[in-house]
N, C-alpha and C positions, 0 to 999 in steps of 0.2 A: 185829643189830638188825632188827626187823621193819618193813617199809616199808608204810605205809598209803596206797596210791596214791589212793584216793578222797578222803581227807582233803586230800592235796596238791592234787588237782585242784580241790576246792572252794576251798581257800585262794587259789590262783592263777587262778581262773576259767578252768580248762581244761576243754574239753568234748570228749568222745570216748572210745572204748574200743578203738581200733585197737591191735593187738598191737605194731606197731613203735613206736608213740607210748609205750606202757607200758614197752617195753624201754628207750627213751631216758631216761625218767623214772627208772627203776631204776638205770641207770648213774650219772646225775647225783647222785642221793641217796646212792648207795654211795660215790662218790668224793669227795663234798662235804667230809667231815670231814678229809680228807687235805690235804697241801699241793701235790699234783700239779698241773702245768699241764694245761689242758684245751683241746681243739679241737672246737668245735661246728660240724658240717657240715650244710648244707641250703640249699635255694633261697630266694630273697627272699620274705619274707612268711610263712614257715612258723612264726615265733615263736622264733627262736633267742635273742632277748633275755630271754624269760621263763625259759629254762633257765639263763642266767647269773645271774639274780636268785635262782633256787632254790638254785643251788650256793652263792652267797655266804651266803644266809640260813641255810643248814644247815651252814656251815663254822665253824671256830673264830674266824674274823674277823668274825662276823655283827654285832658291836657297833662294828666299825670301818667306815671310809668305803668305799663302793661307788661306782665311776664307770664310766659307759658312754660309749665314745668311738667315733664312726663314722669310721673311717680314710678311707673313700671320699669323705667330704664335706670334708675338709681339703686346701686347695691344697698341692701338692708343696713349694713354696717355704717354707712355714711349719710343716710337720708336725713337723720336728725340734724346733722351739722349743715347739710345743704339747705334745709328749711329754716333753722333757727340760728345758724352760726355756731362758732366755737371760739374758745379763748386759747391763747398760747399754752402748750403743755397739756391740753385736754386728752390727747392721745399721741401716739408715736410720731406721726407726721405733722402734728399741729405745731409748726414752727412760728406761726404768727396768729394774731387774732384775725378772725374772718367773719364778715357779715353774712347772714343767711338771707334767703328770698324775702322773708317777712320784714326784715329791716331795709333791704335795698328797695323794696316795693312800697314802702311806707307812703300812704296817701293815695296810692293807685290801686290797681286791680291785679289779682294774682289768680291765674288759671291752673288748677291742678288736675291734669289729665290722668286717667287710670287710677283714680283715688281708691278704687277697690282693692289695689295692690298694697296699700300702706300696712306696715306691721302694727300690731295692736298697741304697742308701746307708743308709736308715733301718733296713732289715732287719739290716744289720751292727751298728748300734748297739743295737738290740733284742736281738740275740743276746748281746751283752756284759752286758746287764742280767740276762738269764735265767741265764747261766753264772756271773757273779761278783757280781750284785746291785749293780752300780755303773754310773755314766754321767757324762758331762761336759756341762754346759749349753752351749748355742751361744754361742761367743765367749769361753769360759772355759778356763782350764788346770787348774782344781780338779776333782778326782774327788769325786763325790757317792755316797753309799750310799743304797739303798733296799730296803725289805722289802715287796714287793708280790706277791700272788698274781695270776697272770695267766690270764684266760680269753680265748680268741680265737674268732672265728667267721668263716666265709667261705661264699660260694656258688661259689667257683672250684674247679675240679679241680686240686687242689694238686700231685698227682704229675705232671700234665701240665705244669703251670706250672714245676715243678722241671726236667723234661726240656727245656723250652724256654728255660731260663735266666732265667726271670722271677721265680723265687722260690728263695731259697738252700736248698740241701738240708739243711745242717746246722741251720738255723733251723726248717725244717719238722719234722725229727724231734725237735727240742727242744720244739717246741710240741705235737707229736702224741704226748704221753705216754699220754693217754687220749682217745679221740675219741667224740663222740656224734653219731649220724646222726638228724636230725629228718626224718621222712617228709613228702613233699609231699602237699598236700591230695588230689590225684587218686588217691593210693593208700590213702586212709583210709576208703573205702567208705561205710557208713551214718553215719559221723561227719559227712559233708558236710551231710546234712539235719538232724542234731541241732544243728550250728553255725548253720545258717540260721535255725532256730526260735529259738535264743538271741538272734541278732542282731535278728531281727524283734521279738521281745518286748522287748528292751532299747530299740529305737527307739520302739515303741508306748508304753512307760512313760515315756521321756524327753519325748515330745511329747504325752502325755496323750491318746492315741488310744483310741477305744472298744474296739478289739480289734486284735491283731496280724495281719499278713497270714499266709496259710497256702498250702501247695502241694497241688495235686491230685496224683493218682498219676503222671500222665505228666510233669508238671513236675518232680516229685521224682526220677524216673528220669533225666530229662535233666540235672539237676544232678549226679548221680552219674557220668554219662558224660562230662561236660565236663572239659577238661584243666586248667583252673585255672592258667594261667601266673602269675597274681599271688597264687596261694595264698589263705590266710586273709584277708589284706588285701582282695583282690578280692571275696571272698565277702561280707565285711562291707559293703563299699561297695554291692554289689548289693542286699543286703537292705535297707540304709538307704534307697537310692533308690526301690526298689519300694514300700516302706512309705509313702513320702510321695506318690509320683506315680502309682502304679498305679490303673487305673479301677475296681478292685474288690478286696475283701479276699481272695478266693480266687484264687491265681495259677494260671492254666492254661498249658499249653504255648505257645499263641499269644501270650499276654501275655509270658511269659518270653523268647521269641524276640526281642521288641522291645528287650529290655535286655541280652541276652547275645550277645556277638560270635560269629560263626561259629566253630566249634571249630577248623577247619583253620587259619584266619587267626590265631586266638589263639595256637595252638601254634607257628606260624611266627614269631610276634612275640616269643615267649618266649626268654630267654636261656639256652641249654643249657650246663650246666657244662663239658661236654667241649669246648666251642668256645674257651674261653680269653678273654683280654681283647679280641683283635681282632674277636671275634664281635659286639661291640656295633656296630662300623661296619657289619658285614654285616646286623645287625638293622635299622639305619636304612635301608640300601640296599633291604632287603626291604620295609620299610614304604613307601619311595618307589615301588618297583615296583608295590605294591598300589595306591597312590594314582594312579599313572600309569594303571593298568588302569581304575580308577573314572573318571578324567578322560576316557579314551577312550570308555568306555560312555556317559558323559554327552554326549560330543561326538556319538555316533551318535543318542542320543535327541534332542539339539537339532536335528540335521539332519532327523529325522523330523518334529519339531515345525514347523520352517520350511516343510517341504513342505505340512503340513496348513494353515499359515497363508497359504500362497501367497507366501512370501518367497524372494527370491534371496539369495546370499551377501552382497550389499550392502544387504539390508533392503528392497528394492523389493517392492511387492505385485503379484502377478499373479493376478487374479481378476476375473470378470465384474462389471460395475458393479452395485451393489446387493446382491451376494451376500456374506454373511459367512462367514469360514472356520470350519470345524468345529474345536472345541477338543477336546483329549484329555480323557478321563474324569477325570483327576486335577484338571484346572482346575475341573471342576464341583464339587469338593469343597474348593476353596480352596487347593490345593497349588500353583496356578499363577496369578500375578496378571497379568492382561492389561493392558497399557499402553494409555492412551487415544491415544497417539501412536505406534502400532506402526511407522508408516512412517518415523519419524525414528530408530529404533533401528538400530545397526549391530552385528551380532554378529561377534565376533572370537574365534577359537579361541586358547586359550593355547598358546604355543609351549614345548616342552619345553627344559630346560636343556641346554647343550652336552654335559656329562658328568654321570655320576652324582655325581661329587664336587661339581660345582656345585649339583646338586639337593640334595645333603646339606646344604650350607651354607645354601641357601635354607630348607630345613625347619627347621634349627637356629634360624635368624634369626626365622622367623615363630613358631615355638613359644615362643622366648623373649619375643617381643613379646606373644603371647597371654597369657602368665602374668606380664607386666610385669617381666621380668628375673629371676624366681624361679628359681634354679638347681635347687632341690629339686623343685618342681612340673614343670619341664621335663624333668628326668632320669626322674622317675616316668612321665611321659606317653610318653616315647620308649623306656622299658624299658632304660635304661642307667644306670650308676653316676654319682654326682655327680663322682667323680674324673675319669672319662672325659669328662664334659661340660665340666669345667674345662679339660681338655687341648684339646678341640675349640675351645672359646671363645678360648683363647689362640692356638691354631694359625691360626685363621681370622679373628682380629681382631674378635670380637663382644663385647668387654668393655663397650662403652658402651650396649648395648641395654637399655632399661628397659621 
């Protein structure tokens, strides 16, 4: 069967001609008509979900049901019920029988994203489904049958997870019959600017703008050099944000720098597959360390400002009568609001938390409040999975934050 990649790209709105991307598409289309289990590997935001849709749509099950489930967003205590169902009375809130995804999706395709986040107990149950096509709903003794094609995806280094005992070796090899490696955006070269143009055009069309934004040569080169820890999702957000708020339609390097984080910090905040689950705690600590450095720099700037204003640590003014303190240049541009009652203001330096663990809890608490308790937005902001966030929320008693 001859594969028309350009037609597939148009159908699924895929932009780019990267060799690794084309190879991933070819594998997906070649294996789609079979019944083989597939494992899609790649960082968050690279578009693994699109590959699962392509595989289903070009399989023998294309007229049957397709379901996508994010394993990392389901609390550990309920994931067995979500996947395999439960019977009435199985637990406190089980007031009725409930079908799980393997029952609802019988005959079709089930896409399990972030499968590396599954608890070991659930992994054992999933292995039974793959080997025998059967499962037992929570609280029941009856064995159920299902005919589901499974597609799994993860951003975790699975071999490392197996070595560390966090993922079952037998399940890994049962899932990894055929694997697809979706390349990160930073490895896709000129695809980056092509994608940016597409997102800019989409935004201009959606909001009826006279013209989409464009990049000058320096800005385009900077986009290609950037590490893109958030991959395509981050690039889309950047294009949308600049389309609406940039001061001009042609984006220069200076304008781009106002929207794009420093490359080193962004790379530091990205979750590398080789680090495993505990890396997310390290990511938060790294984030805190950066914030701490920013606070320290701000403290030094504030001390300089006090001296220029003639203030002591207690806020007293030390200046000759009738002489006004010289304000820093930023104040002349409105970046600093001078109080009419400067002498009544007492400046207090923020004290650091006793430990990094305390600081992490504070960061989690404040981020949850910022997003009004939204687990999804909090996890995305901190570059961790929702499963890990749920674990931290439970561990540190942050369930009631709204």
